[in-house]
Biopython code that builds the backbone (N, CA, C, O; Angstrom):
import numpy as np
from Bio.PDB.StructureBuilder import StructureBuilder

atoms = [
    (1, "MET", "N", (14.636, -7.246, -8.134)),
    (1, "MET", "CA", (13.834, -6.120, -7.703)),
    (1, "MET", "C", (14.486, -4.846, -8.220)),
    (1, "MET", "O", (15.709, -4.707, -8.172)),
    (2, "SER", "N", (13.694, -3.941, -8.701)),
    (2, "SER", "CA", (14.168, -2.694, -9.267)),
    (2, "SER", "C", (14.817, -1.823, -8.190)),
    (2, "SER", "O", (14.486, -1.913, -7.008)),
    (3, "LYS", "N", (15.740, -0.987, -8.628)),
    (3, "LYS", "CA", (16.446, -0.106, -7.711)),
    (3, "LYS", "C", (15.478, 0.869, -7.038)),
    (3, "LYS", "O", (15.613, 1.141, -5.845)),
    (4, "GLY", "N", (14.499, 1.402, -7.787)),
    (4, "GLY", "CA", (13.538, 2.342, -7.234)),
    (4, "GLY", "C", (12.648, 1.720, -6.176)),
    (4, "GLY", "O", (12.360, 2.334, -5.148)),
    (5, "ILE", "N", (12.217, 0.504, -6.435)),
    (5, "ILE", "CA", (11.360, -0.195, -5.467)),
    (5, "ILE", "C", (12.154, -0.522, -4.214)),
    (5, "ILE", "O", (11.646, -0.387, -3.100)),
    (6, "ARG", "N", (13.384, -0.947, -4.388)),
    (6, "ARG", "CA", (14.243, -1.263, -3.248)),
    (6, "ARG", "C", (14.488, -0.014, -2.402)),
    (6, "ARG", "O", (14.463, -0.084, -1.173)),
    (7, "GLU", "N", (14.725, 1.133, -3.053)),
    (7, "GLU", "CA", (14.929, 2.382, -2.320)),
    (7, "GLU", "C", (13.664, 2.791, -1.569)),
    (7, "GLU", "O", (13.739, 3.272, -0.438)),
    (8, "PHE", "N", (12.496, 2.597, -2.200)),
    (8, "PHE", "CA", (11.237, 2.939, -1.544)),
    (8, "PHE", "C", (11.054, 2.124, -0.270)),
    (8, "PHE", "O", (10.706, 2.677, 0.773)),
    (9, "PHE", "N", (11.283, 0.815, -0.343)),
    (9, "PHE", "CA", (11.113, -0.024, 0.835)),
    (9, "PHE", "C", (12.156, 0.298, 1.895)),
    (9, "PHE", "O", (11.856, 0.261, 3.089)),
    (10, "ASN", "N", (13.373, 0.613, 1.477)),
    (10, "ASN", "CA", (14.385, 1.007, 2.451)),
    (10, "ASN", "C", (13.974, 2.286, 3.176)),
    (10, "ASN", "O", (14.131, 2.387, 4.393)),
    (11, "LYS", "N", (13.448, 3.260, 2.435)),
    (11, "LYS", "CA", (12.977, 4.497, 3.063)),
    (11, "LYS", "C", (11.768, 4.247, 3.950)),
    (11, "LYS", "O", (11.664, 4.805, 5.041)),
    (12, "ALA", "N", (10.858, 3.408, 3.479)),
    (12, "ALA", "CA", (9.632, 3.145, 4.231)),
    (12, "ALA", "C", (9.924, 2.494, 5.575)),
    (12, "ALA", "O", (9.312, 2.850, 6.582)),
    (13, "PHE", "N", (10.851, 1.547, 5.602)),
    (13, "PHE", "CA", (11.137, 0.837, 6.840)),
    (13, "PHE", "C", (12.174, 1.518, 7.708)),
    (13, "PHE", "O", (12.348, 1.131, 8.863)),
    (14, "SER", "N", (12.872, 2.522, 7.188)),
    (14, "SER", "CA", (13.835, 3.250, 8.006)),
    (14, "SER", "C", (13.250, 4.534, 8.566)),
    (14, "SER", "O", (13.873, 5.167, 9.418)),
    (15, "GLY", "N", (12.063, 4.938, 8.108)),
    (15, "GLY", "CA", (11.420, 6.145, 8.606)),
    (15, "GLY", "C", (11.834, 7.403, 7.871)),
    (15, "GLY", "O", (11.603, 8.502, 8.375)),
    (16, "GLU", "N", (12.436, 7.286, 6.705)),
    (16, "GLU", "CA", (12.924, 8.439, 5.957)),
    (16, "GLU", "C", (11.972, 8.887, 4.851)),
    (16, "GLU", "O", (12.382, 9.619, 3.951)),
    (17, "LEU", "N", (10.715, 8.464, 4.900)),
    (17, "LEU", "CA", (9.747, 8.899, 3.896)),
    (17, "LEU", "C", (9.313, 10.334, 4.171)),
    (17, "LEU", "O", (9.345, 10.797, 5.311)),
    (18, "SER", "N", (8.913, 11.021, 3.127)),
    (18, "SER", "CA", (8.356, 12.354, 3.300)),
    (18, "SER", "C", (6.972, 12.240, 3.935)),
    (18, "SER", "O", (6.415, 11.147, 4.045)),
    (19, "ILE", "N", (6.432, 13.369, 4.347)),
    (19, "ILE", "CA", (5.110, 13.368, 4.964)),
    (19, "ILE", "C", (4.058, 12.815, 4.000)),
    (19, "ILE", "O", (3.213, 12.012, 4.395)),
    (20, "SER", "N", (4.111, 13.248, 2.732)),
    (20, "SER", "CA", (3.123, 12.736, 1.765)),
    (20, "SER", "C", (3.326, 11.242, 1.522)),
    (20, "SER", "O", (2.346, 10.519, 1.341)),
    (21, "GLY", "N", (4.553, 10.768, 1.511)),
    (21, "GLY", "CA", (4.815, 9.336, 1.359)),
    (21, "GLY", "C", (4.272, 8.538, 2.525)),
    (21, "GLY", "O", (3.720, 7.454, 2.339)),
    (22, "LYS", "N", (4.429, 9.080, 3.748)),
    (22, "LYS", "CA", (3.873, 8.405, 4.920)),
    (22, "LYS", "C", (2.354, 8.371, 4.870)),
    (22, "LYS", "O", (1.737, 7.369, 5.232)),
    (23, "ILE", "N", (1.754, 9.467, 4.420)),
    (23, "ILE", "CA", (0.292, 9.520, 4.319)),
    (23, "ILE", "C", (-0.211, 8.501, 3.312)),
    (23, "ILE", "O", (-1.151, 7.760, 3.602)),
    (24, "PHE", "N", (0.404, 8.450, 2.122)),
    (24, "PHE", "CA", (-0.032, 7.510, 1.089)),
    (24, "PHE", "C", (0.167, 6.058, 1.517)),
    (24, "PHE", "O", (-0.687, 5.210, 1.259)),
    (25, "LEU", "N", (1.282, 5.775, 2.164)),
    (25, "LEU", "CA", (1.535, 4.412, 2.626)),
    (25, "LEU", "C", (0.542, 4.022, 3.724)),
    (25, "LEU", "O", (0.061, 2.889, 3.753)),
    (26, "THR", "N", (0.236, 4.953, 4.620)),
    (26, "THR", "CA", (-0.733, 4.682, 5.675)),
    (26, "THR", "C", (-2.123, 4.450, 5.096)),
    (26, "THR", "O", (-2.829, 3.537, 5.524)),
    (27, "ILE", "N", (-2.522, 5.268, 4.124)),
    (27, "ILE", "CA", (-3.829, 5.088, 3.489)),
    (27, "ILE", "C", (-3.907, 3.735, 2.787)),
    (27, "ILE", "O", (-4.935, 3.061, 2.849)),
    (28, "SER", "N", (-2.830, 3.338, 2.125)),
    (28, "SER", "CA", (-2.822, 2.043, 1.439)),
    (28, "SER", "C", (-2.969, 0.886, 2.411)),
    (28, "SER", "O", (-3.730, -0.049, 2.161)),
    (29, "ILE", "N", (-2.246, 0.948, 3.514)),
    (29, "ILE", "CA", (-2.326, -0.127, 4.505)),
    (29, "ILE", "C", (-3.706, -0.166, 5.140)),
    (29, "ILE", "O", (-4.271, -1.241, 5.340)),
    (30, "LEU", "N", (-4.257, 1.015, 5.462)),
    (30, "LEU", "CA", (-5.597, 1.064, 6.037)),
    (30, "LEU", "C", (-6.645, 0.552, 5.052)),
    (30, "LEU", "O", (-7.608, -0.100, 5.456)),
    (31, "TRP", "N", (-6.466, 0.843, 3.761)),
    (31, "TRP", "CA", (-7.393, 0.353, 2.742)),
    (31, "TRP", "C", (-7.408, -1.178, 2.714)),
    (31, "TRP", "O", (-8.472, -1.796, 2.712)),
    (32, "VAL", "N", (-6.220, -1.778, 2.693)),
    (32, "VAL", "CA", (-6.120, -3.239, 2.642)),
    (32, "VAL", "C", (-6.756, -3.855, 3.890)),
    (32, "VAL", "O", (-7.469, -4.854, 3.792)),
    (33, "LEU", "N", (-6.503, -3.267, 5.060)),
    (33, "LEU", "CA", (-7.079, -3.800, 6.294)),
    (33, "LEU", "C", (-8.599, -3.620, 6.335)),
    (33, "LEU", "O", (-9.318, -4.525, 6.758)),
    (34, "ALA", "N", (-9.088, -2.461, 5.900)),
    (34, "ALA", "CA", (-10.529, -2.209, 5.922)),
    (34, "ALA", "C", (-11.265, -3.141, 4.960)),
    (34, "ALA", "O", (-12.310, -3.689, 5.309)),
    (35, "ILE", "N", (-10.736, -3.321, 3.775)),
    (35, "ILE", "CA", (-11.370, -4.230, 2.815)),
    (35, "ILE", "C", (-11.333, -5.661, 3.343)),
    (35, "ILE", "O", (-12.300, -6.406, 3.190)),
    (36, "GLY", "N", (-10.227, -6.043, 3.961)),
    (36, "GLY", "CA", (-10.142, -7.375, 4.566)),
    (36, "GLY", "C", (-11.184, -7.573, 5.653)),
    (36, "GLY", "O", (-11.805, -8.632, 5.744)),
    (37, "TYR", "N", (-11.374, -6.541, 6.485)),
    (37, "TYR", "CA", (-12.392, -6.628, 7.533)),
    (37, "TYR", "C", (-13.788, -6.741, 6.936)),
    (37, "TYR", "O", (-14.589, -7.562, 7.385)),
    (38, "LEU", "N", (-14.088, -5.925, 5.929)),
    (38, "LEU", "CA", (-15.415, -5.984, 5.314)),
    (38, "LEU", "C", (-15.687, -7.322, 4.646)),
    (38, "LEU", "O", (-16.803, -7.836, 4.720)),
    (39, "ILE", "N", (-14.689, -7.887, 4.002)),
    (39, "ILE", "CA", (-14.864, -9.196, 3.363)),
    (39, "ILE", "C", (-15.062, -10.277, 4.433)),
    (39, "ILE", "O", (-15.885, -11.178, 4.270)),
    (40, "TRP", "N", (-14.309, -10.179, 5.514)),
    (40, "TRP", "CA", (-14.482, -11.138, 6.609)),
    (40, "TRP", "C", (-15.878, -11.007, 7.198)),
    (40, "TRP", "O", (-16.548, -12.017, 7.415)),
    (41, "TRP", "N", (-16.336, -9.774, 7.462)),
    (41, "TRP", "CA", (-17.659, -9.537, 8.048)),
    (41, "TRP", "C", (-18.777, -10.050, 7.134)),
    (41, "TRP", "O", (-19.729, -10.678, 7.596)),
    (42, "ASN", "N", (-18.648, -9.774, 5.835)),
    (42, "ASN", "CA", (-19.654, -10.271, 4.896)),
    (42, "ASN", "C", (-19.662, -11.795, 4.834)),
    (42, "ASN", "O", (-20.720, -12.399, 4.662)),
    (43, "GLY", "N", (-18.499, -12.420, 4.972)),
    (43, "GLY", "CA", (-18.441, -13.879, 4.988)),
    (43, "GLY", "C", (-19.116, -14.459, 6.216)),
    (43, "GLY", "O", (-19.798, -15.481, 6.131)),
    (44, "ILE", "N", (-18.928, -13.812, 7.356)),
    (44, "ILE", "CA", (-19.554, -14.279, 8.593)),
    (44, "ILE", "C", (-21.072, -14.117, 8.525)),
    (44, "ILE", "O", (-21.809, -14.985, 8.993)),
    (45, "LYS", "N", (-21.539, -13.021, 7.950)),
    (45, "LYS", "CA", (-22.970, -12.721, 7.913)),
    (45, "LYS", "C", (-23.693, -13.324, 6.709)),
    (45, "LYS", "O", (-24.906, -13.157, 6.583)),
    (46, "SER", "N", (-22.983, -14.014, 5.829)),
    (46, "SER", "CA", (-23.647, -14.580, 4.648)),
    (46, "SER", "C", (-24.590, -15.700, 5.063)),
    (46, "SER", "O", (-24.296, -16.456, 5.989)),
    (47, "PRO", "N", (-25.720, -15.803, 4.376)),
    (47, "PRO", "CA", (-26.700, -16.837, 4.747)),
    (47, "PRO", "C", (-26.291, -18.246, 4.314)),
    (47, "PRO", "O", (-26.897, -19.224, 4.753)),
    (48, "GLY", "N", (-25.291, -18.360, 3.474)),
    (48, "GLY", "CA", (-24.877, -19.672, 2.984)),
    (48, "GLY", "C", (-24.115, -20.475, 4.022)),
    (48, "GLY", "O", (-23.883, -20.018, 5.141)),
    (49, "PHE", "N", (-23.737, -21.662, 3.635)),
    (49, "PHE", "CA", (-23.037, -22.585, 4.531)),
    (49, "PHE", "C", (-21.552, -22.233, 4.650)),
    (49, "PHE", "O", (-20.957, -22.417, 5.711)),
    (50, "ASP", "N", (-20.953, -21.730, 3.569)),
    (50, "ASP", "CA", (-19.521, -21.425, 3.541)),
    (50, "ASP", "C", (-19.251, -20.095, 4.239)),
    (50, "ASP", "O", (-19.669, -19.044, 3.752)),
    (51, "LYS", "N", (-18.554, -20.133, 5.375)),
    (51, "LYS", "CA", (-18.236, -18.930, 6.146)),
    (51, "LYS", "C", (-16.751, -18.584, 6.063)),
    (51, "LYS", "O", (-16.248, -17.823, 6.889)),
    (52, "SER", "N", (-16.057, -19.126, 5.093)),
    (52, "SER", "CA", (-14.615, -18.910, 5.000)),
    (52, "SER", "C", (-14.298, -17.527, 4.420)),
    (52, "SER", "O", (-15.138, -16.884, 3.792)),
    (53, "PHE", "N", (-13.060, -17.099, 4.654)),
    (53, "PHE", "CA", (-12.593, -15.819, 4.139)),
    (53, "PHE", "C", (-12.389, -15.943, 2.630)),
    (53, "PHE", "O", (-11.818, -16.925, 2.157)),
    (54, "ARG", "N", (-12.846, -14.966, 1.891)),
    (54, "ARG", "CA", (-12.748, -14.989, 0.428)),
    (54, "ARG", "C", (-11.472, -14.258, -0.003)),
    (54, "ARG", "O", (-11.465, -13.044, -0.209)),
    (55, "TRP", "N", (-10.403, -15.031, -0.130)),
    (55, "TRP", "CA", (-9.095, -14.460, -0.453)),
    (55, "TRP", "C", (-9.078, -13.798, -1.815)),
    (55, "TRP", "O", (-8.409, -12.780, -1.992)),
    (56, "ASP", "N", (-9.798, -14.347, -2.784)),
    (56, "ASP", "CA", (-9.795, -13.762, -4.123)),
    (56, "ASP", "C", (-10.410, -12.366, -4.107)),
    (56, "ASP", "O", (-9.918, -11.472, -4.795)),
    (57, "GLU", "N", (-11.474, -12.162, -3.337)),
    (57, "GLU", "CA", (-12.068, -10.823, -3.235)),
    (57, "GLU", "C", (-11.116, -9.854, -2.548)),
    (57, "GLU", "O", (-11.017, -8.694, -2.946)),
    (58, "TRP", "N", (-10.415, -10.322, -1.519)),
    (58, "TRP", "CA", (-9.485, -9.460, -0.794)),
    (58, "TRP", "C", (-8.335, -9.023, -1.703)),
    (58, "TRP", "O", (-7.908, -7.870, -1.658)),
    (59, "ILE", "N", (-7.839, -9.938, -2.520)),
    (59, "ILE", "CA", (-6.749, -9.587, -3.438)),
    (59, "ILE", "C", (-7.241, -8.608, -4.489)),
    (59, "ILE", "O", (-6.570, -7.613, -4.763)),
    (60, "TRP", "N", (-8.414, -8.872, -5.093)),
    (60, "TRP", "CA", (-8.913, -8.017, -6.170)),
    (60, "TRP", "C", (-9.384, -6.646, -5.694)),
    (60, "TRP", "O", (-9.179, -5.650, -6.387)),
    (61, "PHE", "N", (-10.012, -6.582, -4.520)),
    (61, "PHE", "CA", (-10.575, -5.318, -4.062)),
    (61, "PHE", "C", (-9.739, -4.627, -2.993)),
    (61, "PHE", "O", (-9.985, -3.457, -2.700)),
    (62, "GLY", "N", (-8.768, -5.300, -2.406)),
    (62, "GLY", "CA", (-7.945, -4.703, -1.367)),
    (62, "GLY", "C", (-6.509, -4.487, -1.772)),
    (62, "GLY", "O", (-6.012, -3.361, -1.744)),
    (63, "VAL", "N", (-5.837, -5.561, -2.149)),
    (63, "VAL", "CA", (-4.399, -5.483, -2.408)),
    (63, "VAL", "C", (-4.093, -4.813, -3.748)),
    (63, "VAL", "O", (-3.234, -3.934, -3.817)),
    (64, "ILE", "N", (-4.776, -5.213, -4.790)),
    (64, "ILE", "CA", (-4.470, -4.661, -6.117)),
    (64, "ILE", "C", (-4.740, -3.158, -6.195)),
    (64, "ILE", "O", (-3.872, -2.433, -6.680)),
    (65, "PRO", "N", (-5.901, -2.643, -5.741)),
    (65, "PRO", "CA", (-6.082, -1.183, -5.796)),
    (65, "PRO", "C", (-5.075, -0.412, -4.943)),
    (65, "PRO", "O", (-4.709, 0.713, -5.285)),
    (66, "ALA", "N", (-4.625, -1.003, -3.840)),
    (66, "ALA", "CA", (-3.672, -0.316, -2.974)),
    (66, "ALA", "C", (-2.265, -0.300, -3.567)),
    (66, "ALA", "O", (-1.496, 0.618, -3.284)),
    (67, "THR", "N", (-1.912, -1.288, -4.377)),
    (67, "THR", "CA", (-0.554, -1.351, -4.904)),
    (67, "THR", "C", (-0.412, -0.811, -6.323)),
    (67, "THR", "O", (0.683, -0.408, -6.713)),
    (68, "VAL", "N", (-1.481, -0.794, -7.096)),
    (68, "VAL", "CA", (-1.373, -0.359, -8.486)),
    (68, "VAL", "C", (-0.967, 1.117, -8.571)),
    (68, "VAL", "O", (-0.296, 1.516, -9.523)),
    (69, "LEU", "N", (-1.361, 1.917, -7.604)),
    (69, "LEU", "CA", (-0.974, 3.334, -7.610)),
    (69, "LEU", "C", (0.535, 3.505, -7.481)),
    (69, "LEU", "O", (1.111, 4.419, -8.070)),
    (70, "TYR", "N", (1.176, 2.629, -6.713)),
    (70, "TYR", "CA", (2.629, 2.701, -6.582)),
    (70, "TYR", "C", (3.320, 2.286, -7.877)),
    (70, "TYR", "O", (4.378, 2.823, -8.205)),
    (71, "PHE", "N", (2.747, 1.347, -8.613)),
    (71, "PHE", "CA", (3.311, 0.981, -9.907)),
    (71, "PHE", "C", (3.240, 2.150, -10.878)),
    (71, "PHE", "O", (4.196, 2.417, -11.606)),
    (72, "PHE", "N", (2.099, 2.852, -10.890)),
    (72, "PHE", "CA", (1.995, 4.042, -11.734)),
    (72, "PHE", "C", (2.992, 5.109, -11.301)),
    (72, "PHE", "O", (3.570, 5.801, -12.138)),
    (73, "TYR", "N", (3.190, 5.239, -10.011)),
    (73, "TYR", "CA", (4.171, 6.208, -9.516)),
    (73, "TYR", "C", (5.565, 5.881, -10.024)),
    (73, "TYR", "O", (6.276, 6.777, -10.479)),
    (74, "PHE", "N", (5.970, 4.630, -9.959)),
    (74, "PHE", "CA", (7.300, 4.247, -10.419)),
    (74, "PHE", "C", (7.433, 4.355, -11.936)),
    (74, "PHE", "O", (8.523, 4.622, -12.442)),
    (75, "ILE", "N", (6.349, 4.152, -12.655)),
    (75, "ILE", "CA", (6.394, 4.280, -14.116)),
    (75, "ILE", "C", (6.560, 5.737, -14.519)),
    (75, "ILE", "O", (7.357, 6.045, -15.405)),
    (76, "TRP", "N", (5.820, 6.636, -13.881)),
    (76, "TRP", "CA", (5.808, 8.043, -14.288)),
    (76, "TRP", "C", (6.770, 8.917, -13.497)),
    (76, "TRP", "O", (6.813, 10.128, -13.716)),
    (77, "LYS", "N", (7.529, 8.347, -12.600)),
    (77, "LYS", "CA", (8.467, 9.109, -11.781)),
    (77, "LYS", "C", (9.576, 9.704, -12.645)),
    (77, "LYS", "O", (10.145, 9.022, -13.498)),
    (78, "ASN", "N", (9.874, 10.979, -12.417)),
    (78, "ASN", "CA", (10.976, 11.620, -13.143)),
    (78, "ASN", "C", (12.307, 11.102, -12.600)),
    (78, "ASN", "O", (12.515, 11.033, -11.389)),
    (79, "ARG", "N", (13.166, 10.755, -13.484)),
    (79, "ARG", "CA", (14.496, 10.272, -13.074)),
    (79, "ARG", "C", (15.444, 11.456, -13.010)),
    (79, "ARG", "O", (15.586, 12.220, -13.965)),
    (80, "ASP", "N", (16.087, 11.586, -11.860)),
    (80, "ASP", "CA", (17.029, 12.700, -11.670)),
    (80, "ASP", "C", (18.440, 12.313, -12.030)),
    (80, "ASP", "O", (19.351, 13.135, -11.926)),
]
sb = StructureBuilder()
sb.init_structure("model")
sb.init_model(0)
sb.init_chain("A")
sb.init_seg("    ")
for serial, (resi, resn, name, xyz) in enumerate(atoms, 1):
    if name == "N":
        sb.init_residue(resn, " ", resi, " ")
    sb.init_atom(name, np.array(xyz, "f"), 0.0, 1.0, " ", f" {name:<3s}", serial, name[0])
structure = sb.get_structure()
């Protein structure tokens, strides 16, 4: 694991993130949860026989959009 990613997780779980970092992390978590809820709801309400949770949709529309922004942040971050 990269040093920058490790530092980010250490800050995130210790409460030392800046206000903007807390906002972005909260928005990302809420995005993943909201997309998961919508996919679950659509699965329950689908007219077909299969009512299971669609994990592939949750990964593509929930997890990847929420995490790709952090990858861009680490790529373009200025090194001090």
